[in-house]
N, C-alpha and C positions, 0 to 999 in steps of 0.2 A: 156626575155625568160621565167622567172619565172611567170610573169604576164600571159603569154599565157597558161602556164600549169594550172594555177588556174581557168581560165575562165570556162572550162567545168564543174569542180566541183561546182563552184559557181552557174552556170546556172542550174545544176542538183538539187542543194539544193533549188533554187528558185522554180523550177517546183514541187518538193516534197512539199514544203510549200504551194504553190498554190493549189495543189491537196488536201492536208489535209484541207485547208480552205474551198474548195468547198464541200468536204465531210461533214465538220462540218455544213455548211449552208444547204446542200441538204438532209441530213439524216432525220431531222424532217419531211420534206415534204414526203420523201419516206416512212417513217414509217407510216405517216398518210394515205398514199395511200394504203399500205398493210393492215392497220387496217380496212379501208373501204371495203375491199374485204373479210374479215374474217367473219365466221358465228358467231352467238350469242354464241353458245356453246364454240367455241375456244376462244372468247374474255373473256368469264366468267371463263374459266379454268385457271389453273396456267401454261399453256403452254407458254413458252417464245420464241418459234420458230417465227421468224419475218415474214416468208412467210405464206400466207393462205394455209391450207391443202385442202380446197375446195373453189372455187370462189363463193362468196355470192353476186351476182349482185342485189339481192332483196333489199340490203341496199340502193342503189341509187334510186330505184323506190319508196321505202318507204319514203326516204328523200324528194323526189319531191312531193309525194302525201300528206304528212303531214306537219303541221306547216306553210303552206303557203309560202314555199321556193321560188316558182316562183314569186309570188307577192312581196315578200320581196326583191328579186333580182332586180325587176323593181324599187321599191322604193329606194333602195340603189344606183342604177345607176343614178336615177334622182337627188338625193341629192348630190352624190359625183361629178357628172359632173357639176351641177350648182354651187356648192361650188368652184370647181376648176376654172371655168370660171370667177366667180365674184372676187375671190381672185387674180387671175392673172391680170384682168383688173384694179383693184384698186392698186395692189402692184407695177405694172410696172412704172407708172408715179410717184407714191409716193416714190419709191426707188430711182429713178433718182433725184428727188428733195432733198432727204435726203443726197445723195452722192455728189451733185454738189453745192447746195446752203448752204452757211454758215449763221447762225443766229438762231433766236428763233424757226423757223420751224424745223430745224435739232434737236435742243434740245428737243422739244416736241415729235417729232417722236421717237428719241432714248429713251426718258423716257417712252413712251408708250410701246415700245417693251420690255424694261427691266422689267417694273412693271408688265406687263401681264404674264411674266414667273415666277414671284415670288410667287404669291398666289396659293395654292393648289386648285384644282377644287372642292374638297369636301366643301371648305369654302363658295363658291359662288353658289352652286347648288340650295339651297333653295331660296335665293333672285332671282336667275335667273328663277326658276320655277314660283314664284309669279308674276314676271314681265310679263312673257309670258302668264300666266293665265289672268292677268289684260287686256292685249291687245288681248285676245282670239286667241293666237297662240300656246298655249300648245296642245299637242297631235296632232300636224300637221307637215307635211313635210316642210312647209314654215318656221315655227319656228325653227325646227331642223337645217335647212339650214342656217338661220341667226346665230345660235349659232356656227355652224361649221366655218362659214366665220369669225366670231369674234375671234375665238381661233386659226385659221390657219393663219390669216393675219399677226400677228406680226413676226412669224418665216419666212414667205414668204418675208416680207419686209427686214428682216435681211439678208436672202440669196441673194436677188436681189441687195441689196445695195453693197454687196461685189463684185458682177459681174460688176455693174456699175462703181465702184471705180477702177476696173482693166482696164477699157478702157482708153487709153491715152487721156488727154484733148486736146492734139495737133491735134487730128483728128477732133474734133469739131471746133477748131480754124481755121483749114485749110478750112473746109466747110464754116465757116462764112466769111472768106476772099474771097471765091469764090462767095459770094452773097447769100448763102442759108439762109433762115429764120430758126428760132428756130424749127418750126414744120417740115420743110423739112429736117433739119439736124437730128432730132430725127428719122424721118421715113426712111431716106436713109443711115444713118451712124450708129446711136446708136442702134436702135432696131434690125437691122440685126445681129449686133455683140452680142446682148443679147439673141439670140435664144437658145444657150446651157443653159444659166441660167434660161430662162423662162421655158424651157422644164423640167429641173431638179426641179424647183419650182412647176410646174404643177404635176409632178409625186409624189412629196412629199405630196402635198395637197390632191390629189386623194386618195392615199393609206391611209393617215390619216383619211379622211372622210369615206372611205370604211370599215376600220377596227374598227372604234370607237364604243364603247359599252356603256360606263357609261352614257353619255347624252341621248342616245336612251333608255336606261333602265329606266331612271327617267322621261323623258319628254313624252314618248309615252305609251299610254294605250290601244288604239284600235288595234286589230290584223291587220286590213286593212292598218295601217300605219307603221307596224313593218319593221325594216330594217333587213338585214341578220344576223348581230350579235345578235340582239334581238330575232329573230326567232330561231336561233341555241340554244339559252339558254333554249328554251322550251323542248328540248330533255332531260333536267335534270328534273326528277320528283320532286314532292313536298317533298318527303321523302328522297331525295338524290339518288334515283335510276336513273341511266343513261343508255339510249339506245345507247351504244357505237357504234354499227355498223352504224345506220342511222346518228348519230352525226358526225362520221368520214366522211361518204359519203357526208353529207351536207357541211362539212368544205372543202372537196376537191372541190366540185362544187363552193363554195364561193370564192375559190382562183383563179379559172380560169379567170374571167373577169379582175381582177387586173393584172394578168400575161399577158393577151392579151393587156391591155392598156399600160403596161410597154414595151412590145415588139414593139408596134406601135410607141411609142414616142422615143424609143431608136434609131431608124433610124433617126428621126428628130434631136436627140441630137448629133449623129455622124455627120450628114450633117451640123449642125450648127457649130460644132467645126471646121470642114474643111473650111466652109465659113468664119468664123471669122479669121482663120489663114491666108486665102488669103487676106481678106480685111485689116487685120492689117499690 
């Protein structure tokens, strides 16, 4: 009886905590949207009112017309989608091998993942730049994509390895007893159950490549090759003067594709979880 009485209070506390967490996550995006609609005078003043007193839609037109935002969006989409595809294709079989096969391969893969996360990026950016310049891939989207693949692959391997390890080995043994080959077993049993993990890894890789700034800042010099993060930095003047309105508008526009990508893959993630539950 006492347990029944405490359930509504506990559930209410959970809802309050969830609502507070959603506000905590959503407020920066909401504030950014409001800032993109404010006039230059309101942004430059000491007015702390969060809502715009007049809608300045010109910020969006100025953001689209300057700094090559449209071209930068296309460049970022190409780099991010290519990085996501390459990382997923490489990480999927490699993670299966690391999770299932014992021996030197597992030790090498685990060591590669751990060592790659130890060194700060600032320590390797100069050698990386010199290597790309030697092979004529600096200031190019191909070179930037290779860098993104290299730095996103270790964490993707680590993520997918955990998902593979969670799949019972008995399912593969049952498929082998039914006469299925290794390739058939992977295609019909393992990979369908890895759909949630693959989607989660793809989302992480895409968002990491879409939001990355440091490599793009160092490796790209031509405006035609700039990514979104690199182009948004141009709204900050040489003397530290910032065009806050167009910058906020550009940041809002830059957030839309990643939100759309996440919304599309979220359905696949949910479907994969249900499919994996049925197959398991």
